[in-house]
C-alpha positions as CSV (number, residue, x, y, z in Angstrom):
1,M,11.0,10.1,-21.1
2,L,13.4,12.6,-19.6
3,N,11.5,15.4,-21.3
4,D,8.1,14.3,-20.1
5,N,6.6,16.1,-17.1
6,Y,5.0,12.9,-15.7
7,V,5.7,9.2,-15.7
8,T,2.7,6.9,-15.9
9,M,2.6,3.9,-13.5
10,E,0.1,1.2,-13.8
11,I,-1.8,-0.3,-10.8
12,D,-2.9,-3.8,-11.9
13,K,-6.3,-5.3,-11.1
14,T,-4.7,-7.2,-8.2
15,K,-3.7,-4.5,-5.8
16,H,-0.7,-4.5,-3.4
17,I,-2.1,-3.0,-0.2
18,A,-0.1,-1.9,2.8
19,L,-1.9,-2.1,6.1
20,V,-0.5,0.0,9.0
21,A,-2.1,1.0,12.3
22,H,-0.8,2.6,15.5
23,D,-1.5,0.7,18.7
24,G,-4.7,2.7,19.5
25,K,-6.1,1.9,16.0
26,K,-5.0,-1.8,15.5
27,K,-8.4,-3.2,16.6
28,E,-10.2,-1.0,14.2
29,L,-8.0,-2.0,11.3
30,V,-8.2,-5.7,12.2
31,D,-12.0,-5.5,12.5
32,W,-12.2,-3.7,9.1
33,C,-10.1,-6.3,7.4
34,D,-12.2,-9.1,8.9
35,R,-15.4,-7.4,7.6
36,N,-13.8,-7.0,4.1
37,K,-11.8,-10.2,3.9
38,E,-13.8,-11.4,0.8
39,I,-12.6,-8.4,-1.1
40,L,-9.1,-8.4,0.4
41,K,-8.4,-12.1,-0.3
42,G,-8.0,-11.2,-4.0
43,H,-5.2,-8.9,-3.4
44,F,-1.6,-8.9,-2.0
45,L,-1.5,-7.7,1.6
46,C,1.5,-6.5,3.6
47,G,1.8,-4.6,6.8
48,T,4.0,-3.6,9.7
49,G,4.9,-6.1,12.5
50,T,2.1,-6.6,14.9
51,T,-0.6,-5.2,12.7
52,A,0.2,-7.8,10.0
53,R,0.3,-10.6,12.5
54,L,-3.0,-9.6,14.1
55,I,-4.8,-9.3,10.7
56,A,-3.5,-12.7,9.6
57,E,-4.5,-14.4,12.9
58,R,-8.0,-12.9,13.0
59,T,-8.9,-13.1,9.3
60,G,-6.9,-16.0,7.9
61,L,-5.7,-13.7,5.1
62,P,-2.0,-14.0,4.1
63,V,-0.3,-10.8,5.1
64,K,3.4,-10.3,4.5
65,G,4.8,-8.8,7.7
66,F,7.6,-6.2,7.9
67,C,9.3,-4.9,11.0
68,S,7.3,-3.0,13.6
69,G,6.9,0.6,12.6
70,P,9.2,2.1,15.2
71,L,11.8,-0.5,14.3
72,G,11.9,0.4,10.6
73,G,8.6,-1.1,9.2
74,D,7.4,2.3,8.1
75,Q,10.6,2.7,6.1
76,Q,10.4,-0.7,4.6
77,I,6.9,0.0,3.3
78,G,8.2,3.4,2.0
79,A,10.9,1.6,0.1
80,K,8.3,-0.7,-1.4
81,I,6.3,2.3,-2.6
82,V,9.4,3.8,-4.2
83,E,10.1,0.4,-5.9
84,G,6.5,0.4,-7.3
85,Q,5.5,-2.6,-5.1
86,I,2.7,-0.9,-3.1
87,D,-0.4,0.4,-4.9
88,F,-2.2,1.9,-1.9
89,M,-2.1,2.1,1.8
90,I,-4.6,1.9,4.7
91,F,-2.8,3.7,7.6
92,L,-4.9,4.3,10.6
93,W,-2.7,6.6,12.7
94,D,-3.8,7.8,16.1
95,P,-4.2,11.5,16.2
96,L,-4.7,11.6,20.0
97,E,-1.5,9.7,20.9
98,A,2.1,11.0,20.5
99,Q,4.2,8.6,18.5
100,P,7.9,8.3,19.3
101,H,8.6,7.4,15.6
102,D,6.6,10.4,14.3
103,P,9.4,11.4,11.8
104,D,9.1,7.9,10.3
105,V,5.4,8.3,10.0
106,K,5.7,11.6,8.3
107,A,8.3,10.2,5.9
108,L,6.0,7.3,5.0
109,L,3.1,9.6,4.3
110,R,5.3,12.0,2.3
111,I,6.7,9.3,0.1
112,A,3.2,8.0,-0.5
113,V,2.1,11.4,-1.7
114,V,5.3,11.8,-3.8
115,Y,4.5,8.5,-5.6
116,D,0.8,9.3,-5.9
117,I,-0.3,6.3,-3.7
118,P,-3.9,6.5,-2.5
119,I,-3.9,6.6,1.3
120,A,-6.7,6.0,3.7
121,N,-6.1,7.4,7.2
122,N,-9.6,6.6,8.5
123,L,-12.2,3.8,8.0
124,A,-14.5,6.0,5.9
125,T,-11.8,6.6,3.3
126,A,-10.8,3.0,3.4
127,D,-14.4,2.0,2.7
128,F,-14.6,4.4,-0.2
129,M,-11.3,3.1,-1.6
130,L,-12.1,-0.6,-1.3
131,N,-15.5,0.0,-2.9
132,S,-14.2,2.1,-5.7
133,K,-14.6,1.0,-9.3
134,Y,-10.8,1.1,-9.5
135,M,-10.6,-1.9,-7.2
136,E,-11.9,-4.0,-10.1
137,E,-9.7,-2.7,-12.9
138,P,-6.3,-1.4,-13.6
139,Y,-5.5,2.2,-12.9
140,S,-2.9,4.6,-14.4
141,R,-1.4,7.1,-12.0
142,Q,0.7,10.0,-12.9
143,I,4.0,10.7,-11.0
144,E,6.0,13.8,-11.5
145,N,9.1,13.1,-13.5
146,F,11.6,14.0,-10.8
147,N,14.6,13.3,-13.1
148,K,13.4,16.2,-15.3
149,T,12.7,18.4,-12.3
150,I,16.2,17.8,-10.9
151,Q,17.8,18.4,-14.3
152,E,15.9,21.7,-14.6
153,R,17.1,22.8,-11.2
154,V,20.7,21.9,-12.1
155,E,20.4,24.0,-15.3
156,K,19.1,27.0,-13.3
157,M,22.1,26.8,-11.0
158,K,24.6,27.1,-13.8
């Protein structure tokens, strides 16, 4: 495995979906979840603080809540991505509002890309993802074998 360029990770038929929204986008995400609750009820949902609570209250869907984003929730979700416990993320960030925890947001988006996690940053993309054929079946994603990459970099430094 150390010699392989990529590591394959399986996304099961039941998806683990992270739901995150900045304050200016929470209503949009809650409304979207309510419209799509028949699909979402077949999957494991989690989210940051207030967003998770609002979705659960409005839709009746079980949503595991982490801390608020600025209090570490973004980092908790990032850790779950690294552990292979998040399959994709709906993250409605507000491009018109400065965020005091912007470095955390960038770190979360970066780790999602590193681990090849599909990310929807707007409702159109979320709709496409939720209605994809891959929602109904397992999916194999390829992640760069960073152990090999690091080993190659170490060898070059010698």
